[in-house]
N, CA and C atoms as a LAMMPS dump frame, in Angstrom:
ITEM: TIMESTEP
0
ITEM: NUMBER OF ATOMS
384
ITEM: BOX BOUNDS ff ff ff
-5.0000000000000000e+02 5.0000000000000000e+02
-5.0000000000000000e+02 5.0000000000000000e+02
-5.0000000000000000e+02 5.0000000000000000e+02
ITEM: ATOMS id mol type element x y z
1 1 1 N -322.956 464.661 -8.026
2 1 2 C -322.19 463.593 -7.427
3 1 3 C -323.108 462.756 -6.543
4 2 1 N -322.847 461.47 -6.465
5 2 2 C -323.642 460.55 -5.664
6 2 3 C -322.75 459.866 -4.642
7 3 1 N -323.151 459.947 -3.373
8 3 2 C -322.48 459.214 -2.304
9 3 3 C -323.392 458.071 -1.894
10 4 1 N -322.817 456.883 -1.777
11 4 2 C -323.584 455.697 -1.405
12 4 3 C -322.917 455.062 -0.196
13 5 1 N -323.718 454.757 0.822
14 5 2 C -323.219 454.001 1.966
15 5 3 C -324.075 452.755 2.126
16 6 1 N -323.462 451.712 2.649
17 6 2 C -324.141 450.433 2.826
18 6 3 C -324.078 450.012 4.286
19 7 1 N -325.185 449.439 4.758
20 7 2 C -325.238 448.816 6.075
21 7 3 C -325.8 447.424 5.847
22 8 1 N -325.031 446.406 6.184
23 8 2 C -325.472 445.025 5.971
24 8 3 C -325.647 444.324 7.305
25 9 1 N -326.697 443.545 7.389
26 9 2 C -326.959 442.714 8.561
27 9 3 C -327.71 441.471 8.091
28 10 1 N -327.052 440.351 8.147
29 10 2 C -327.624 439.068 7.734
30 10 3 C -328.247 439.14 6.355
31 11 1 N -329.584 439.112 6.29
32 11 2 C -330.28 439.054 5
33 11 3 C -330.629 440.423 4.445
34 12 1 N -330.293 441.511 5.164
35 12 2 C -330.741 442.853 4.785
36 12 3 C -329.547 443.751 4.479
37 13 1 N -329.661 444.516 3.397
38 13 2 C -328.694 445.585 3.13
39 13 3 C -329.482 446.878 2.974
40 14 1 N -329.027 447.906 3.671
41 14 2 C -329.621 449.231 3.545
42 14 3 C -328.656 450.084 2.737
43 15 1 N -329.174 450.686 1.684
44 15 2 C -328.381 451.522 0.787
45 15 3 C -328.853 452.959 0.98
46 16 1 N -327.957 453.826 1.407
47 16 2 C -328.301 455.239 1.6
48 16 3 C -327.641 456.059 0.499
49 17 1 N -328.47 456.822 -0.187
50 17 2 C -327.992 457.623 -1.326
51 17 3 C -328.086 459.104 -0.992
52 18 1 N -327.022 459.826 -1.295
53 18 2 C -326.981 461.278 -1.123
54 18 3 C -326.477 461.886 -2.421
55 19 1 N -327.284 462.749 -3.03
56 19 2 C -326.854 463.426 -4.255
57 19 3 C -327.737 463.092 -5.442
58 20 1 N -327.128 463.081 -6.614
59 20 2 C -327.856 462.929 -7.868
60 20 3 C -327.744 461.496 -8.392
61 21 1 N -328.886 460.865 -8.624
62 21 2 C -328.924 459.526 -9.218
63 21 3 C -329.347 459.709 -10.673
64 22 1 N -328.353 460.067 -11.498
65 22 2 C -328.622 460.466 -12.878
66 22 3 C -327.666 459.759 -13.838
67 23 1 N -327.921 459.953 -15.131
68 23 2 C -327.109 459.354 -16.185
69 23 3 C -325.648 459.75 -16.024
70 24 1 N -324.786 458.793 -16.212
71 24 2 C -323.357 459.056 -16.103
72 24 3 C -322.752 458.235 -14.998
73 25 1 N -321.729 458.794 -14.402
74 25 2 C -320.98 458.089 -13.378
75 25 3 C -321.858 457.689 -12.194
76 26 1 N -322.806 458.557 -11.817
77 26 2 C -323.629 458.305 -10.647
78 26 3 C -324.444 457.018 -10.773
79 27 1 N -325.208 456.893 -11.861
80 27 2 C -326.043 455.702 -12.01
81 27 3 C -325.189 454.464 -12.277
82 28 1 N -324.048 454.643 -12.931
83 28 2 C -323.134 453.53 -13.171
84 28 3 C -322.562 453.03 -11.856
85 29 1 N -322.158 453.963 -10.984
86 29 2 C -321.647 453.612 -9.662
87 29 3 C -322.703 452.855 -8.87
88 30 1 N -323.921 453.374 -8.852
89 30 2 C -325.014 452.742 -8.127
90 30 3 C -325.258 451.333 -8.67
91 31 1 N -325.334 451.218 -9.999
92 31 2 C -325.601 449.935 -10.635
93 31 3 C -324.514 448.903 -10.406
94 32 1 N -323.277 449.362 -10.217
95 32 2 C -322.168 448.442 -9.992
96 32 3 C -321.994 448.095 -8.513
97 33 1 N -322.236 449.057 -7.642
98 33 2 C -321.965 448.845 -6.216
99 33 3 C -323.041 448.035 -5.509
100 34 1 N -324.29 448.3 -5.795
101 34 2 C -325.363 447.641 -5.053
102 34 3 C -325.358 446.121 -5.247
103 35 1 N -325.198 445.591 -6.459
104 35 2 C -325.187 444.128 -6.592
105 35 3 C -324.072 443.445 -5.793
106 36 1 N -322.975 444.132 -5.531
107 36 2 C -321.903 443.556 -4.723
108 36 3 C -322.343 443.321 -3.287
109 37 1 N -323.331 444.066 -2.834
110 37 2 C -323.849 443.966 -1.47
111 37 3 C -325.218 443.3 -1.429
112 38 1 N -325.629 442.667 -2.505
113 38 2 C -326.986 442.128 -2.627
114 38 3 C -327.289 441.145 -1.5
115 39 1 N -328.485 441.289 -0.955
116 39 2 C -329.025 440.396 0.058
117 39 3 C -330.456 440.068 -0.349
118 40 1 N -331.129 439.283 0.47
119 40 2 C -332.52 438.934 0.193
120 40 3 C -333.428 440.158 0.279
121 41 1 N -333.063 441.088 1.152
122 41 2 C -333.864 442.297 1.359
123 41 3 C -332.971 443.506 1.103
124 42 1 N -333.408 444.37 0.199
125 42 2 C -332.67 445.6 -0.119
126 42 3 C -333.563 446.786 0.23
127 43 1 N -333.06 447.634 1.103
128 43 2 C -333.77 448.858 1.475
129 43 3 C -332.945 450.02 0.939
130 44 1 N -333.564 450.831 0.088
131 44 2 C -332.859 451.964 -0.511
132 44 3 C -333.437 453.255 0.063
133 45 1 N -332.617 453.962 0.828
134 45 2 C -333.007 455.243 1.423
135 45 3 C -332.745 456.34 0.398
136 46 1 N -333.82 456.945 -0.098
137 46 2 C -333.72 457.971 -1.141
138 46 3 C -333.947 459.38 -0.607
139 47 1 N -333.899 459.541 0.7
140 47 2 C -334.184 460.857 1.285
141 47 3 C -333.167 461.912 0.869
142 48 1 N -331.953 461.507 0.548
143 48 2 C -330.923 462.459 0.172
144 48 3 C -330.726 462.624 -1.316
145 49 1 N -331.603 462.023 -2.123
146 49 2 C -331.467 462.128 -3.578
147 49 3 C -332.062 463.451 -4.036
148 50 1 N -331.234 464.266 -4.687
149 50 2 C -331.658 465.596 -5.117
150 50 3 C -332.118 465.628 -6.57
151 51 1 N -331.752 464.606 -7.352
152 51 2 C -332.168 464.533 -8.76
153 51 3 C -332.15 463.07 -9.192
154 52 1 N -333.094 462.716 -10.053
155 52 2 C -333.149 461.368 -10.606
156 52 3 C -333.659 461.47 -12.035
157 53 1 N -333.093 460.668 -12.914
158 53 2 C -333.552 460.649 -14.305
159 53 3 C -333.804 459.205 -14.721
160 54 1 N -333.964 458.978 -16.03
161 54 2 C -334.275 457.641 -16.537
162 54 3 C -333.191 456.631 -16.168
163 55 1 N -331.94 457.051 -16.2
164 55 2 C -330.85 456.142 -15.838
165 55 3 C -330.929 455.768 -14.361
166 56 1 N -331.265 456.73 -13.523
167 56 2 C -331.417 456.461 -12.097
168 56 3 C -332.576 455.529 -11.827
169 57 1 N -333.679 455.757 -12.513
170 57 2 C -334.833 454.866 -12.368
171 57 3 C -334.467 453.47 -12.865
172 58 1 N -333.738 453.407 -13.967
173 58 2 C -333.292 452.115 -14.481
174 58 3 C -332.415 451.379 -13.478
175 59 1 N -331.566 452.119 -12.77
176 59 2 C -330.717 451.507 -11.748
177 59 3 C -331.568 450.924 -10.619
178 60 1 N -332.626 451.639 -10.234
179 60 2 C -333.524 451.124 -9.198
180 60 3 C -334.263 449.879 -9.691
181 61 1 N -334.76 449.937 -10.916
182 61 2 C -335.491 448.802 -11.479
183 61 3 C -334.587 447.575 -11.569
184 62 1 N -333.305 447.785 -11.865
185 62 2 C -332.385 446.657 -11.996
186 62 3 C -332.212 445.894 -10.683
187 63 1 N -332.575 446.498 -9.559
188 63 2 C -332.471 445.821 -8.265
189 63 3 C -333.6 444.827 -8.04
190 64 1 N -334.674 444.976 -8.807
191 64 2 C -335.802 444.045 -8.674
192 64 3 C -335.409 442.721 -9.33
193 65 1 N -335.393 441.682 -8.524
194 65 2 C -334.991 440.374 -9.034
195 65 3 C -335.756 439.297 -8.274
196 66 1 N -335.949 438.145 -8.898
197 66 2 C -336.609 437.041 -8.194
198 66 3 C -335.844 436.696 -6.911
199 67 1 N -336.577 436.501 -5.837
200 67 2 C -335.951 436.148 -4.565
201 67 3 C -335.416 437.33 -3.79
202 68 1 N -335.62 438.537 -4.303
203 68 2 C -335.15 439.741 -3.623
204 68 3 C -336.329 440.656 -3.336
205 69 1 N -336.428 441.107 -2.095
206 69 2 C -337.446 442.079 -1.719
207 69 3 C -336.796 443.451 -1.729
208 70 1 N -337.397 444.386 -2.451
209 70 2 C -336.86 445.738 -2.575
210 70 3 C -337.855 446.741 -2.012
211 71 1 N -337.373 447.634 -1.153
212 71 2 C -338.215 448.704 -0.618
213 71 3 C -337.469 450.025 -0.758
214 72 1 N -338.174 451.03 -1.282
215 72 2 C -337.647 452.393 -1.351
216 72 3 C -338.179 453.145 -0.142
217 73 1 N -337.287 453.788 0.594
218 73 2 C -337.673 454.456 1.832
219 73 3 C -337.371 455.942 1.728
220 74 1 N -338.308 456.741 2.209
221 74 2 C -338.157 458.194 2.317
222 74 3 C -337.721 458.897 1.037
223 75 1 N -338.341 458.592 -0.095
224 75 2 C -337.936 459.323 -1.303
225 75 3 C -338.206 460.818 -1.133
226 76 1 N -337.281 461.627 -1.614
227 76 2 C -337.484 463.077 -1.559
228 76 3 C -338.712 463.42 -2.4
229 77 1 N -339.237 464.603 -2.213
230 77 2 C -340.441 465.007 -2.955
231 77 3 C -340.19 464.962 -4.455
232 78 1 N -339.008 465.349 -4.89
233 78 2 C -338.685 465.323 -6.315
234 78 3 C -338.707 463.887 -6.846
235 79 1 N -338.148 462.942 -6.085
236 79 2 C -338.156 461.533 -6.496
237 79 3 C -339.588 461.011 -6.521
238 80 1 N -340.388 461.381 -5.521
239 80 2 C -341.807 460.967 -5.502
240 80 3 C -342.539 461.45 -6.762
241 81 1 N -342.284 462.688 -7.153
242 81 2 C -342.944 463.229 -8.34
243 81 3 C -342.567 462.442 -9.589
244 82 1 N -341.291 462.121 -9.738
245 82 2 C -340.844 461.357 -10.9
246 82 3 C -341.48 459.961 -10.901
247 83 1 N -341.527 459.326 -9.741
248 83 2 C -342.135 457.993 -9.658
249 83 3 C -343.63 458.044 -9.986
250 84 1 N -344.31 459.107 -9.547
251 84 2 C -345.74 459.252 -9.873
252 84 3 C -345.933 459.521 -11.361
253 85 1 N -345.128 460.422 -11.923
254 85 2 C -345.271 460.759 -13.343
255 85 3 C -345.021 459.56 -14.257
256 86 1 N -344.133 458.689 -13.849
257 86 2 C -343.816 457.507 -14.653
258 86 3 C -344.68 456.309 -14.258
259 87 1 N -345.564 456.51 -13.292
260 87 2 C -346.459 455.471 -12.775
261 87 3 C -345.684 454.323 -12.115
262 88 1 N -344.448 454.579 -11.748
263 88 2 C -343.651 453.545 -11.091
264 88 3 C -343.906 453.475 -9.586
265 89 1 N -344.645 454.444 -9.064
266 89 2 C -345.009 454.374 -7.647
267 89 3 C -345.856 453.137 -7.375
268 90 1 N -346.51 452.61 -8.412
269 90 2 C -347.327 451.403 -8.242
270 90 3 C -346.503 450.126 -8.387
271 91 1 N -345.276 450.251 -8.853
272 91 2 C -344.402 449.09 -9.061
273 91 3 C -343.522 448.843 -7.839
274 92 1 N -343.048 449.915 -7.227
275 92 2 C -342.142 449.805 -6.089
276 92 3 C -342.908 449.808 -4.772
277 93 1 N -342.34 449.139 -3.779
278 93 2 C -342.821 449.24 -2.409
279 93 3 C -342.134 450.472 -1.831
280 94 1 N -342.916 451.51 -1.525
281 94 2 C -342.367 452.79 -1.067
282 94 3 C -342.938 453.083 0.308
283 95 1 N -342.075 453.486 1.235
284 95 2 C -342.553 453.806 2.576
285 95 3 C -341.727 454.924 3.183
286 96 1 N -342.223 455.407 4.309
287 96 2 C -341.5 456.395 5.089
288 96 3 C -340.933 455.68 6.3
289 97 1 N -339.739 456.075 6.725
290 97 2 C -339.193 455.489 7.944
291 97 3 C -340 456 9.129
292 98 1 N -339.925 455.3 10.238
293 98 2 C -340.72 455.655 11.413
294 98 3 C -340.444 457.075 11.895
295 99 1 N -339.186 457.523 11.83
296 99 2 C -338.875 458.848 12.362
297 99 3 C -339.396 459.975 11.486
298 100 1 N -339.761 459.685 10.232
299 100 2 C -340.257 460.732 9.344
300 100 3 C -341.773 460.825 9.329
301 101 1 N -342.451 459.869 9.958
302 101 2 C -343.914 459.913 9.983
303 101 3 C -344.367 461.079 10.85
304 102 1 N -345.539 461.636 10.555
305 102 2 C -346.04 462.747 11.364
306 102 3 C -346.199 462.348 12.825
307 103 1 N -346.061 463.311 13.706
308 103 2 C -346.146 463.043 15.135
309 103 3 C -347.451 462.357 15.508
310 104 1 N -348.544 462.695 14.852
311 104 2 C -349.839 462.094 15.172
312 104 3 C -349.85 460.606 14.9
313 105 1 N -348.934 460.122 14.082
314 105 2 C -348.902 458.706 13.752
315 105 3 C -348.109 457.892 14.768
316 106 1 N -347.485 458.547 15.757
317 106 2 C -346.697 457.828 16.75
318 106 3 C -347.618 456.951 17.591
319 107 1 N -347.295 455.69 17.729
320 107 2 C -348.166 454.804 18.494
321 107 3 C -348.173 455.163 19.97
322 108 1 N -349.274 454.881 20.628
323 108 2 C -349.447 455.184 22.05
324 108 3 C -348.352 454.502 22.882
325 109 1 N -347.991 453.261 22.507
326 109 2 C -346.976 452.534 23.251
327 109 3 C -345.639 453.267 23.225
328 110 1 N -345.297 453.885 22.098
329 110 2 C -344.048 454.627 21.98
330 110 3 C -344.078 455.834 22.897
331 111 1 N -345.202 456.55 22.903
332 111 2 C -345.337 457.715 23.768
333 111 3 C -345.212 457.313 25.232
334 112 1 N -345.868 456.238 25.619
335 112 2 C -345.807 455.784 27.003
336 112 3 C -344.405 455.314 27.373
337 113 1 N -343.731 454.65 26.441
338 113 2 C -342.395 454.128 26.706
339 113 3 C -341.388 455.27 26.883
340 114 1 N -341.454 456.273 26.051
341 114 2 C -340.478 457.36 26.102
342 114 3 C -340.836 458.432 27.121
343 115 1 N -342.113 458.514 27.489
344 115 2 C -342.541 459.476 28.495
345 115 3 C -342.142 460.888 28.148
346 116 1 N -341.444 461.556 29.067
347 116 2 C -341.092 462.962 28.873
348 116 3 C -340.04 463.167 27.787
349 117 1 N -339.355 462.103 27.361
350 117 2 C -338.376 462.236 26.282
351 117 3 C -339.043 462.516 24.946
352 118 1 N -340.306 462.152 24.833
353 118 2 C -341.04 462.328 23.587
354 118 3 C -341.809 463.634 23.675
355 119 1 N -341.325 464.665 23.018
356 119 2 C -341.923 465.985 23.08
357 119 3 C -342.705 466.232 21.805
358 120 1 N -343.967 465.802 21.78
359 120 2 C -344.8 465.963 20.594
360 120 3 C -345.957 466.896 20.903
361 121 1 N -346.236 467.84 20.006
362 121 2 C -347.372 468.732 20.217
363 121 3 C -348.659 467.913 20.328
364 122 1 N -349.483 468.254 21.309
365 122 2 C -350.765 467.582 21.461
366 122 3 C -350.707 466.328 22.311
367 123 1 N -349.534 465.928 22.744
368 123 2 C -349.402 464.746 23.612
369 123 3 C -349.106 465.211 25.021
370 124 1 N -349.718 464.594 25.993
371 124 2 C -349.34 464.859 27.373
372 124 3 C -348.41 463.748 27.815
373 125 1 N -347.604 464.024 28.819
374 125 2 C -346.649 463.019 29.279
375 125 3 C -347.238 462.108 30.342
376 126 1 N -348.417 462.457 30.863
377 126 2 C -349.033 461.628 31.885
378 126 3 C -349.83 460.483 31.297
379 127 1 N -350.199 459.565 32.128
380 127 2 C -351.024 458.432 31.706
381 127 3 C -352.479 458.861 31.66
382 128 1 N -353.258 458.196 30.818
383 128 2 C -354.674 458.515 30.706
384 128 3 C -355.446 457.688 31.688
């Protein structure tokens, strides 16, 4: 089963997927629902996708259109493997959200701004 939620703000729609993006009702639902919310920028959060097949990949590809920027965010390891095996990782803009990046990648300004609220191994809360 696939659950899809949408968050729209001006030119951007964020699509969050939870479950299986596979042949059948799931990919059909995705293919029908996302165009109804189409904006100039489409961000698809794939962190909750547990399975994807050719139909699911086709649904993602169908979102690529002239005048539309598409970004896949936080694909699960299984989705990453499928994208690499099909060489589609070079076609899509794929990124990790800021909260999923390793602690070492946190910018100094963020650490200074949050101070003691930011509890990261290897960081001190004092100023240098």
